[in-house]
TORVEX-313234 format. One record per residue: residue number from 1; residue in one letter; chain; z, y, x of N, C-alpha, C in turn. Coordinates in Angstrom, 1 decimal. Each point is the difference from the previous one (the first is absolute). Layout:
<kolvexs>
KOLVEX  num  residu  chaine    n.c3    n.c2    n.c1   ca.c3   ca.c2   ca.c1    c.c3    c.c2    c.c1
KOLVEX  NUM       A       A       Z       Y       X       Z       Y       X       Z       Y       X
...
</kolvexs>
This chain:
<kolvexs>
KOLVEX  num  residu  chaine    n.c3    n.c2    n.c1   ca.c3   ca.c2   ca.c1    c.c3    c.c2    c.c1
KOLVEX    1       M       A   -11.7  -123.8    64.8     0.6    -0.1    -1.5    -0.4     0.8    -0.5
KOLVEX    2       L       A    -1.2    -0.3    -0.9    -0.6     1.8    -0.7     0.9     0.4    -0.7
KOLVEX    3       T       A    -0.2     1.4    -0.7     0.7     0.4    -0.6    -1.1     0.6    -0.9
KOLVEX    4       A       A     0.8     0.0    -1.6    -1.1     0.9    -0.9     0.1     1.3     0.3
KOLVEX    5       R       A    -1.0     0.6    -0.1    -0.5     1.3    -0.1     0.4     1.1    -1.1
KOLVEX    6       K       A     0.8     1.2     0.5     0.3     1.0    -1.3    -1.0     0.8    -0.2
KOLVEX    7       L       A    -1.0    -0.7    -1.3    -0.9     0.8    -0.6     0.1     1.6    -0.4
KOLVEX    8       P       A    -0.7     0.7     0.4     0.5     1.8    -1.0     0.0    -0.1    -1.2
KOLVEX    9       Q       A     0.6     0.9    -0.5     0.2     0.0    -1.2    -1.1     1.1    -0.6
KOLVEX   10       T       A    -0.4    -0.8    -1.2    -1.1     0.8    -1.0     0.7     1.2     0.0
KOLVEX   11       A       A    -1.1     0.8    -0.6     0.5     1.4    -1.5     0.9    -0.8    -0.6
KOLVEX   12       A       A    -0.7    -1.0    -0.6     1.0    -0.9    -1.4     1.5     0.0     0.2
KOLVEX   13       C       A     0.1    -0.2     1.1     0.7    -0.6     0.7     1.0     1.0    -0.3
KOLVEX   14       R       A    -0.1     0.9     1.1     0.6     1.1     0.6     0.2     1.1    -1.4
KOLVEX   15       G       A    -0.6     0.0    -1.1    -0.1     0.6    -0.9     1.1    -0.1    -0.9
KOLVEX   16       T       A     0.9    -1.5     0.5     1.0    -0.4    -1.0     1.9     0.5     0.8
KOLVEX   17       E       A    -0.5     0.5     1.6     1.3     0.1     0.4     0.2     1.2    -0.6
KOLVEX   18       N       A     1.4     0.4    -0.1     1.2     1.3    -0.5    -0.6     0.9     1.3
KOLVEX   19       T       A    -0.3     1.0    -0.2    -0.6     0.8     0.8     1.1     1.3     0.0
KOLVEX   20       G       A     0.8    -0.1    -0.8     1.1     0.7     0.0     0.2     1.3    -1.1
KOLVEX   21       R       A    -1.4    -0.5    -0.7     0.1     1.3    -0.7     0.6    -0.2    -1.6
KOLVEX   22       R       A     0.6     1.0    -0.8     0.2    -0.1    -1.2    -0.3     0.7    -1.1
KOLVEX   23       A       A    -0.2    -0.2    -1.2    -0.2     1.0    -0.7     1.0     1.0    -0.3
KOLVEX   24       F       A    -0.3     1.0    -1.0     1.4     1.0    -0.1     0.5    -0.7    -1.4
KOLVEX   25       T       A     1.3     0.2    -0.4     0.7    -0.2    -0.8    -0.1     1.1    -1.3
KOLVEX   26       L       A     0.7    -0.7    -1.2    -0.4     1.0    -1.0     0.9     1.1     0.3
KOLVEX   27       I       A     1.3    -0.4     0.7     0.6     1.0     0.1    -0.5     1.4     0.6
KOLVEX   28       E       A    -0.7    -0.8     1.4    -0.5     1.3     1.2    -1.4     0.7    -0.9
KOLVEX   29       L       A    -0.3    -0.7    -0.9    -1.9     0.7    -0.8     0.9     0.9    -0.9
KOLVEX   30       L       A     1.1    -0.4    -0.5     1.0     1.5    -1.0     0.0     0.6     0.8
KOLVEX   31       A       A     0.9     0.1     0.6     0.2     1.2     1.6    -0.9     0.7     0.3
KOLVEX   32       V       A    -1.3    -0.4     0.3    -1.1     0.4     0.1    -0.5     1.0    -0.6
KOLVEX   33       V       A    -0.1    -0.4    -1.4    -0.5     0.5    -1.4     1.2     1.3    -0.3
KOLVEX   34       A       A     1.5     0.0     0.1     0.7     1.1     0.1     0.0     1.0     0.8
KOLVEX   35       I       A    -0.5    -0.7     1.7     0.1     1.4     0.3    -1.7     0.8     0.3
KOLVEX   36       L       A    -0.8    -0.6    -0.5    -1.1     0.2    -0.6     0.0     1.2    -0.6
KOLVEX   37       G       A     0.6    -0.7    -1.4     0.5     0.7    -1.2     0.9     1.4     0.4
KOLVEX   38       I       A     0.8     0.3     0.7     0.7     0.9     0.8    -1.2     0.8     0.2
KOLVEX   39       L       A    -0.5    -0.1     1.0    -1.0     0.7     0.7    -1.2     0.9    -0.8
KOLVEX   40       I       A    -0.3    -0.7    -0.9    -0.7     0.3    -1.3     0.8     1.1    -1.0
KOLVEX   41       A       A     0.9     0.0     0.4     1.3     0.8    -1.1    -0.2     1.4     0.8
KOLVEX   42       V       A     0.3    -0.5     0.8     0.2     1.3     1.2    -1.3     0.8     0.1
KOLVEX   43       L       A    -1.1    -0.5     0.3    -1.3     0.2     1.3    -0.6     1.2    -1.8
KOLVEX   44       V       A    -0.4    -0.8    -1.1    -1.0     0.3    -1.4     1.1     1.4    -0.4
KOLVEX   45       P       A     1.0     0.0    -0.1     0.4     1.7    -0.5    -0.4     1.0     0.9
KOLVEX   46       T       A     0.1    -0.3     1.5    -0.3     0.7     1.6    -1.3     0.2     0.0
KOLVEX   47       V       A    -0.7    -0.9    -0.1    -1.4     0.3    -0.2    -0.6     1.4    -1.0
KOLVEX   48       T       A     0.4    -0.8    -1.2    -0.7     0.4    -1.4     0.5     1.9     0.1
KOLVEX   49       Y       A     1.5     0.0     0.4     0.7     1.0     0.2    -1.4     1.4     1.3
KOLVEX   50       S       A    -0.2    -1.1     0.9    -1.0     0.8     1.0    -1.1     0.2    -0.4
KOLVEX   51       I       A    -0.8    -0.5    -1.2    -1.4     0.2    -0.4     0.1     0.6    -1.5
KOLVEX   52       R       A     1.4     0.6    -0.1     0.0     1.1    -1.3     0.4     0.8     1.0
KOLVEX   53       L       A     0.6     0.2     1.1     0.2     1.2     0.7    -1.3     0.9     0.2
KOLVEX   54       T       A    -1.3    -1.5     1.0    -1.1     1.0     0.5    -0.3     0.3    -1.5
KOLVEX   55       R       A    -0.4    -0.7    -0.7    -1.0     0.7    -0.7     0.7     0.8    -0.6
KOLVEX   56       D       A     1.2     0.5    -0.5     0.3     1.4    -0.4     0.1     0.9     1.2
KOLVEX   57       T       A    -0.3    -0.5     1.2     0.2     1.0     1.1    -1.5     0.7    -0.2
KOLVEX   58       A       A    -1.2    -0.8    -0.1    -1.6     0.3    -0.3     0.3     1.0    -0.9
KOLVEX   59       Q       A     0.5    -0.7    -1.2    -0.4     0.9    -1.4     0.7     1.5     0.3
KOLVEX   60       K       A     1.0     0.4     0.6     0.5     1.0     0.5    -0.9     0.8     0.7
KOLVEX   61       S       A    -0.9    -0.4     0.8    -0.4     0.3     0.9    -1.7     0.7    -1.1
KOLVEX   62       T       A    -0.3    -0.8    -0.5    -0.6     0.3    -0.9     0.0     1.0    -1.2
KOLVEX   63       F       A     1.7     0.2    -0.4    -0.1     1.1    -0.9     0.3     1.2     1.0
KOLVEX   64       Q       A     0.7    -0.1     1.6    -0.3     1.2     0.8    -1.2     0.7     0.2
KOLVEX   65       Q       A    -1.1    -1.0     0.0    -1.6     0.7    -0.2    -0.1     0.4    -0.8
KOLVEX   66       W       A     0.2     0.2    -1.5    -0.2     0.7    -1.2     1.0     1.0     0.3
KOLVEX   67       A       A     1.8     0.2    -0.1     0.2     1.5     0.4    -0.9     0.7     1.4
KOLVEX   68       K       A     0.2    -0.5     0.7    -1.1     0.6     1.1    -1.5     0.6    -0.5
KOLVEX   69       A       A    -0.5    -0.8    -0.7    -1.1     0.7    -1.0    -0.4     1.3    -0.6
KOLVEX   70       L       A     1.8    -0.3    -1.0     0.1     1.2    -0.6     0.7     1.4     0.7
KOLVEX   71       D       A     0.8    -0.2     1.0     0.2     0.3     0.8    -1.1     1.5     0.7
KOLVEX   72       Q       A    -0.9    -0.9     0.2    -0.7     0.5     1.2    -1.5     0.6    -1.5
KOLVEX   73       Y       A     0.2    -0.2    -1.2    -0.8     0.3    -1.1     0.8     1.4    -0.6
KOLVEX   74       K       A     0.8     0.5     0.1     1.3     1.0     0.3    -0.2     1.0     1.4
KOLVEX   75       S       A    -0.2    -0.9     0.9    -0.2     1.2     1.1    -1.7     0.7     0.0
KOLVEX   76       K       A    -0.8    -1.1    -0.6    -1.3     0.7    -0.3    -0.2     1.2    -1.1
KOLVEX   77       Y       A     0.2    -0.3    -1.1    -0.1     0.5    -0.9     1.3     1.4    -0.5
KOLVEX   78       G       A     1.4    -0.4     0.5     0.5     0.5    -0.3     1.6    -0.2    -0.8
KOLVEX   79       Y       A    -0.9    -1.3    -0.7     1.2    -0.3    -1.4    -0.2    -1.4    -0.2
KOLVEX   80       Y       A     0.4    -1.1    -0.5     0.2    -1.4    -0.4    -0.8     0.2    -1.0
KOLVEX   81       P       A    -1.1    -1.4    -0.1    -0.5     0.1    -1.2     0.4    -0.5    -1.0
KOLVEX   82       N       A    -0.7     0.4    -1.4     0.8     0.0    -1.3    -0.6    -1.5    -0.5
KOLVEX   83       L       A     0.4    -1.1    -0.2     0.0    -1.3    -0.3    -0.2     0.0    -1.2
KOLVEX   84       G       A     0.8     1.0    -1.3    -0.1    -0.2    -1.2     1.0     1.0    -0.2
KOLVEX   85       S       A     0.4    -0.5    -1.5     0.7     0.9    -0.9     1.4    -0.1     1.1
KOLVEX   86       G       A     0.7     1.1    -0.3     1.5     0.2     0.2    -0.2     1.0     1.5
KOLVEX   87       Y       A    -1.1    -0.1     0.4    -0.3     1.5     1.6     0.7     1.1    -0.1
KOLVEX   88       S       A     0.9     0.5     0.8     0.4     1.2    -0.3     0.8     0.2     1.3
KOLVEX   89       S       A    -0.5     1.3     0.8     0.5     1.0     0.7     1.6     0.6    -0.1
KOLVEX   90       S       A     0.3    -0.6    -0.9     2.1     0.7     0.1     0.8    -1.2    -0.4
KOLVEX   91       T       A    -0.8    -1.3    -0.4     1.0    -1.3     0.1    -0.5    -0.9     1.0
KOLVEX   92       D       A     0.5    -0.8     0.7    -0.3    -1.2     0.5    -1.4    -1.1    -0.8
KOLVEX   93       T       A    -0.6    -0.5     0.2    -1.7    -0.6    -0.7     1.1    -1.3     0.4
KOLVEX   94       Y       A    -0.6    -0.6    -1.2     0.5    -1.7     0.4    -1.6    -0.6    -1.2
KOLVEX   95       Y       A    -0.2    -0.9     0.7    -1.5    -1.1    -0.3     0.3    -1.0     0.6
KOLVEX   96       N       A    -0.5    -1.1    -1.5     0.0    -1.3     0.4    -1.0    -0.8     0.0
KOLVEX   97       L       A    -1.2    -0.9     0.5    -1.1    -0.3     0.5    -0.1    -1.3    -1.0
KOLVEX   98       D       A     0.7    -0.7    -0.6    -0.2    -0.2    -1.2    -0.9     0.4    -1.2
KOLVEX   99       E       A     0.3     1.4    -0.1    -0.6     0.5    -1.1    -1.4     0.3     1.0
KOLVEX  100       E       A    -0.7    -0.9    -1.2    -2.2    -0.1    -0.1    -0.5     1.6     0.9
KOLVEX  101       T       A     0.4     1.2    -0.2    -0.5     1.1    -0.1     0.4     0.6     1.3
KOLVEX  102       T       A     1.6    -0.5     0.0     0.4     0.8     1.2     0.0    -1.0     1.2
KOLVEX  103       L       A    -0.9    -1.2     0.2    -0.4    -0.4     0.8    -1.1     0.2     0.2
KOLVEX  104       E       A    -1.6    -0.1    -0.6    -0.6     0.5     0.0    -0.2     1.7     0.8
KOLVEX  105       N       A     1.0     0.6    -0.3     0.0     1.7     0.4     0.6    -0.4     1.6
KOLVEX  106       F       A     0.6    -0.6     0.3     0.7    -0.6     1.1    -1.0    -0.6     1.3
KOLVEX  107       I       A    -0.9    -0.6    -0.8    -1.1    -0.4     1.0    -0.7     0.9     0.0
KOLVEX  108       R       A    -0.4     0.7    -0.8    -1.1     1.5     0.4     0.1     0.9     1.1
KOLVEX  109       A       A     2.1     0.2    -0.6     0.4     1.1     1.3     0.0    -0.7     1.1
KOLVEX  110       V       A     0.4    -1.4     0.3    -0.2    -0.2     1.5    -0.7    -0.6     0.8
KOLVEX  111       T       A    -1.5    -0.8    -0.7    -1.0    -0.7     0.3    -1.1     1.1    -0.3
KOLVEX  112       G       A     0.2     1.1    -0.6    -1.3     1.4    -0.2    -1.5    -1.0    -0.9
KOLVEX  113       K       A     0.2    -1.2    -0.7    -0.7    -0.5    -0.7     0.5    -0.5    -1.4
KOLVEX  114       N       A    -0.9    -0.7    -0.7     0.3    -0.5    -1.4     0.5    -1.8     0.5
KOLVEX  115       R       A     0.7    -0.5    -1.2     0.1    -1.5     0.4    -1.0    -0.6     0.2
KOLVEX  116       D       A    -1.1    -0.1    -0.4    -1.0     0.0     0.2    -0.9    -0.3     1.4
KOLVEX  117       G       A     0.6     1.3     0.6    -0.8     0.2     1.3    -0.8     1.2    -0.6
KOLVEX  118       S       A    -0.2     0.6    -1.0    -0.9     1.0    -0.3     0.4     1.4     0.9
KOLVEX  119       K       A    -0.7     1.0    -0.2     0.3     1.1     0.8     0.7     0.7    -1.5
KOLVEX  120       L       A     1.4     0.8     0.8     0.7     1.0    -1.1    -1.1     0.9    -0.5
KOLVEX  121       S       A    -0.1     0.1    -1.4    -0.7     1.5    -0.7     0.9     1.4     0.6
KOLVEX  122       D       A    -1.3     1.2    -0.1     0.8     0.8     0.2     1.7     0.6    -0.8
KOLVEX  123       E       A    -0.3    -0.5    -0.9     1.3     0.2    -1.1     1.1    -0.9     0.5
KOLVEX  124       Q       A    -0.5    -1.4     0.8     1.3    -0.5     0.1     0.5     0.5     1.4
KOLVEX  125       C       A    -1.0    -0.1     1.0     0.8     1.0     1.2     0.6     1.6    -0.3
KOLVEX  126       Q       A    -0.6     0.8    -0.8     0.8     0.4    -0.2     1.6     0.1    -0.5
KOLVEX  127       S       A     0.1    -1.1    -1.0     1.5    -0.8    -0.4     0.4    -0.4     0.8
KOLVEX  128       Y       A    -0.2    -1.0     1.2     0.3    -0.9     0.3    -0.2     0.1     1.5
KOLVEX  129       N       A    -1.1     0.2     1.1    -0.2     0.1     0.9    -1.1     1.1     0.6
KOLVEX  130       Q       A     0.3     1.0     0.1    -1.0     1.4     0.1    -1.2    -1.0     0.7
KOLVEX  131       N       A     0.2    -0.2     0.8    -0.8    -0.7     1.7    -0.6    -1.4     0.0
KOLVEX  132       A       A     0.4    -1.1    -1.3     0.1    -1.1     0.2     0.2    -0.5     1.2
KOLVEX  133       F       A     1.1     0.4     0.6     0.5    -0.5     1.8     0.6    -1.2    -0.3
KOLVEX  134       T       A    -0.1    -1.2     0.9     0.4    -0.6     0.0     1.5    -0.3     0.9
KOLVEX  135       F       A     1.0     0.5    -0.9     1.1    -0.6     1.0     0.7    -1.3     0.4
KOLVEX  136       C       A    -0.5    -0.5    -1.2     0.4    -1.6     0.4    -0.5    -1.5    -0.9
KOLVEX  137       T       A    -0.7    -1.0     0.3    -0.5    -1.0    -0.2     1.3    -0.9    -0.9
KOLVEX  138       L       A    -0.6    -0.5    -1.4     0.4    -1.2    -0.6    -0.4    -0.9     0.2
KOLVEX  139       P       A     0.3    -1.4     0.7    -0.4    -1.0     0.6    -0.2    -0.8    -2.0
KOLVEX  140       N       A    -1.0    -1.0     0.3     0.2    -0.6    -1.3     1.4    -1.1    -0.6
KOLVEX  141       D       A     0.5    -0.3     0.8     1.1    -0.6     0.5     1.8     0.5    -0.3
KOLVEX  142       S       A    -0.5     1.5    -0.3     0.9     1.0    -0.7     0.2    -0.1    -1.2
KOLVEX  143       F       A    -1.0    -0.8    -0.3    -0.6    -0.1    -1.6     0.4    -1.3    -1.2
KOLVEX  144       V       A     0.7    -0.1    -1.1    -0.1    -0.7    -0.4    -0.9    -1.5    -0.3
KOLVEX  145       K       A    -0.1    -1.4     0.3    -1.4    -0.8     0.7    -0.9     0.8     0.7
KOLVEX  146       G       A     0.7     1.1     0.4    -1.2     0.4     1.0    -1.2     1.0    -0.6
KOLVEX  147       D       A     0.3    -0.2    -0.8    -0.7     1.1    -1.0    -0.2     1.7     0.0
KOLVEX  148       F       A    -0.8     0.2     1.0     0.4     1.5    -0.1    -1.1     0.8    -1.1
KOLVEX  149       E       A    -0.7    -0.5    -0.3    -0.6     0.7    -1.1     0.9    -0.2    -1.4
KOLVEX  150       N       A     0.9    -0.5    -0.3     0.3    -0.5    -1.6     1.5    -0.4     0.4
KOLVEX  151       G       A     0.7    -0.4     1.2     1.2    -0.6    -0.1     1.2     1.3     0.2
KOLVEX  152       K       A     1.0     0.0     0.3     1.1     1.3     0.1     0.4    -0.3     1.1
KOLVEX  153       L       A     0.7     1.0     0.9     0.4    -0.2     0.8     1.4    -0.8     0.3
KOLVEX  154       T       A     0.1    -0.5     0.9     1.3    -1.0     0.0     0.8    -0.5     1.7
KOLVEX  155       D       A     1.4    -0.1    -0.3     0.6    -0.2     1.5    -0.2    -1.9    -0.1
KOLVEX  156       H       A     0.8    -0.4     1.4    -0.8    -1.6     0.3     0.9    -0.9    -0.9
KOLVEX  157       T       A     0.7     0.5    -0.7     0.8    -0.7    -1.0    -0.5     0.2    -1.5
KOLVEX  158       G       A    -1.3     0.5     0.1    -0.7     0.2    -1.2     0.5     1.1    -1.2
KOLVEX  159       N       A     0.9     1.2     0.2     1.1     1.2    -0.4    -1.4     1.1    -0.3
KOLVEX  160       T       A    -0.6     0.3    -0.9    -0.6     0.7    -0.1     0.2     1.5    -0.4
KOLVEX  161       N       A     1.3     0.0    -0.3     1.4     0.9    -0.5    -0.2     1.0     1.4
KOLVEX  162       I       A    -1.2     0.8     1.0     0.4     0.5     1.2    -0.1     1.4    -0.6
KOLVEX  163       R       A     1.8     0.8     0.8     0.2     1.3    -0.3    -0.4     0.9     0.8
KOLVEX  164       I       A    -0.6     1.4    -0.2    -0.3     0.7     0.8     1.0     1.6    -0.5
KOLVEX  165       V       A     0.8     0.3     0.7     1.0     1.2    -0.3    -0.7     0.7     1.5
KOLVEX  166       L       A    -0.5     1.2    -0.7    -0.5     1.5     0.6     0.9     1.4     0.0
KOLVEX  167       D       A     0.3     0.2     0.9     0.6     1.1     0.4    -0.7     1.6    -0.4
KOLVEX  168       T       A    -0.1    -0.1    -1.3    -1.4     1.0    -0.5     0.8     1.4    -0.1
KOLVEX  169       D       A     1.9     0.3     0.1     0.1     0.7    -0.3     0.6     0.7     1.7
KOLVEX  170       G       A    -0.7    -0.5     1.0     0.2     0.3     1.1     1.5     0.0     0.6
KOLVEX  171       D       A     1.0    -0.3    -0.7     1.2    -0.1     0.8     0.7    -0.6     0.8
KOLVEX  172       D       A    -1.4    -1.0     0.2     0.3    -0.9     1.3     0.5    -1.6    -0.3
KOLVEX  173       F       A     0.6     0.4    -1.2     0.8    -1.1    -1.1    -1.1    -0.9    -0.8
KOLVEX  174       V       A     0.4    -1.1     0.2    -1.0    -1.0    -1.7     1.2     0.0    -0.6
KOLVEX  175       L       A     0.5    -0.1    -1.5     0.9    -0.8    -0.9    -0.8    -1.0    -0.3
KOLVEX  176       L       A     1.0    -0.6    -0.1    -0.2    -1.9    -0.4     0.5     0.0    -1.0
KOLVEX  177       K       A    -0.9    -0.4    -1.2     0.1    -0.9    -1.4     0.2    -1.4     0.1
KOLVEX  178       D       A    -0.4    -0.8     0.6     0.4    -1.2     0.7     0.7    -0.3     0.5
KOLVEX  179       L       A     1.5    -0.7     1.1     0.2    -0.3     0.9     0.1    -1.4     0.1
KOLVEX  180       P       A    -0.5    -0.2     1.6     0.2    -1.1     0.5     1.2    -0.8    -0.2
KOLVEX  181       E       A     0.5    -1.2     0.8     1.7    -0.7    -0.4     0.6     0.2     1.0
KOLVEX  182       D       A    -0.3     0.3     1.2     0.4     0.8     1.4     0.1     1.5     0.0
KOLVEX  183       T       A     0.4     0.9    -0.7     0.0     1.5     0.2     0.3     0.4     1.0
KOLVEX  184       K       A     1.0    -0.9     1.2     0.4     0.8     1.2    -0.6     0.9     1.0
KOLVEX  185       P       A    -1.4    -1.4     0.5    -0.7     0.8     0.3    -1.0     0.8    -0.3
KOLVEX  186       L       A     0.1     0.6    -1.0    -0.6     1.3    -0.2     0.8     1.9     0.2
KOLVEX  187       H       A     1.2    -0.6     0.0     1.1     0.7     0.1    -0.7     1.4    -0.9
KOLVEX  188       L       A     0.1    -0.7    -1.4     0.0     1.3    -1.1     1.0     1.0     0.3
KOLVEX  189       K       A    -0.9     0.7    -0.6     0.8     1.4    -0.6     0.4     0.6    -1.0
KOLVEX  190       D       A     0.9     0.5    -0.9    -0.3     0.8    -1.1    -0.6    -0.9    -1.2
KOLVEX  191       G       A     0.8    -1.1     0.2    -0.1    -1.1    -1.2    -1.4    -0.7     0.5
KOLVEX  192       N       A    -1.5     0.2     0.0    -0.9    -1.1     0.2    -1.0     1.3     0.9
KOLVEX  193       K       A     0.8     0.7     0.5    -1.4     0.7     1.0     0.0    -1.0     1.5
KOLVEX  194       L       A    -0.9    -0.2     0.4    -0.9    -0.1     1.4    -0.6     0.4     0.8
KOLVEX  195       K       A     0.7     0.5     1.5    -0.6     0.8     0.6    -1.3    -0.3     0.7
KOLVEX  196       A       A    -1.5    -0.1    -1.0    -1.1    -0.2     0.4    -0.7     1.0    -0.2
KOLVEX  197       R       A    -1.2     0.0    -0.3    -1.1     0.4    -0.5    -1.0    -1.1    -0.5
KOLVEX  198       I       A     0.1    -1.1     0.2    -0.6    -1.0    -0.9     1.2    -1.3     0.0
KOLVEX  199       F       A    -0.5    -0.5    -1.4     0.4    -1.6    -0.3    -0.6    -0.5     0.3
KOLVEX  200       I       A    -0.4    -1.4     0.4    -1.0    -1.2    -0.9     0.4    -1.6    -0.2
KOLVEX  201       G       A     0.3    -0.4    -0.7     1.0    -1.5    -0.3    -0.5    -0.6    -1.4
KOLVEX  202       T       A     0.5    -1.1     0.3     0.4    -0.8    -1.1     1.5    -0.6     0.0
KOLVEX  203       L       A     0.3    -0.4    -0.9     1.4    -0.4    -0.5     0.5    -1.3    -0.5
KOLVEX  204       K       A     0.4    -0.7     0.0     0.9    -1.6     0.0     0.2     0.7    -1.5
KOLVEX  205       K       A     0.4     1.2    -0.3     0.4    -0.3    -1.7    -1.2    -0.1    -0.8
KOLVEX  206       D       A    -0.6     0.0     0.5    -1.2    -0.2    -1.0    -0.2    -1.5    -0.5
KOLVEX  207       D       A    -0.1    -0.9     0.3     0.4    -1.0    -0.3     1.3    -1.1     0.4
KOLVEX  208       T       A     1.3     0.5    -0.1     0.6    -0.9     0.6     0.2    -1.4     0.3
KOLVEX  209       K       A    -0.7    -0.8    -1.0    -0.2    -1.4    -0.5    -1.3    -1.0     1.2
KOLVEX  210       K       A    -0.4     1.3     0.5    -0.9    -0.6     1.0     0.5     0.2     1.4
KOLVEX  211       D       A     0.0    -1.1     0.6     0.3    -0.2     1.4    -0.2     0.6     1.2
KOLVEX  212       G       A    -1.2     0.5    -0.6    -1.6     0.8     1.4     0.6     1.5     0.2
KOLVEX  213       Y       A     0.5     0.4    -1.4     0.3     1.5     0.2     0.7     0.2     0.4
KOLVEX  214       R       A     0.0     1.1     1.5     1.1     0.9     0.4     0.0     1.1    -0.1
KOLVEX  215       D       A     0.6     1.1     0.6     0.0     1.5     0.3    -1.2     0.0     1.3
KOLVEX  216       I       A    -0.7     0.8    -0.6    -1.3    -0.2     1.5     0.0     1.7    -0.1
KOLVEX  217       Y       A     0.0     0.7     0.8    -0.1     1.5     0.0    -0.1     0.5     0.7
KOLVEX  218       V       A    -0.5     1.2     0.3    -0.2     0.8     1.5     0.4     1.5    -0.1
KOLVEX  219       T       A     0.6     1.2     0.8    -0.4     1.4    -0.3    -0.4     0.8     1.0
KOLVEX  220       Q       A    -0.5     1.0    -0.5    -0.7     0.5     1.2     0.4     1.5     0.2
</kolvexs>
C-alpha cells in the first residue's frame, strides 16, 4: 500500500511557525527607558565634574608656571617685576592682568619680548626685563580666542580677571584684597594675610551668574 511522502516545508511555510520570540511590551520598554534615564542622571554630573576637575588642574599648572617664572625673575634680578602702578617695596603689590598696561608689562617681564614678538627696547629692558630673558612662554590658547597679539589672558572658563599678588615687602606673606569662597585651605593669618610670596588666580565671585566660573588659584 502506497503512502504519501511528507514534503519538506518551504521557507515560506517555516516562516509561519511560532519561533517562541515575542516583542517587548510597552511596560517593558518604559522600564528600560526609565533605567537609562537614571543611569544618565547619575553619570552626566560625574563626567562633567571629572572634565571640570581636569581643566582646573591644567589651569592651576599654567598659573604655577607663571608663579615659577616670577620667582625665577626675582632670583635673577633680586626683585619682582614692576608691572604697573602701585609697586612698592614697603607693602605687597597687587595686579590684575585684565588691565591692558599690566598685561603688556607682564608679557615683557616673563617672555622677554613684546606682544608682537619684537625685541624689547633698551628702555623696556631697563624697566621690565634687563637681559630680555625668557622665564616662560605664553601659548596662544592662554589668550581670549587664541589671539596672542590682541587678546587678554584668560583661564579656561573665560575669566580674564587674573590676580597677581607679590610679596614686594619681603615678609614672606601676601595680603589678599579679594578672597576665594573657601578660605580654609589658605590658613590666613591676621585678617587676609597668606603665607606665600606669590598668589596667582581667578575667583568665582567675578561672575556668580556663570556656572563655569570657579576659584582657581596657586601660591608660591
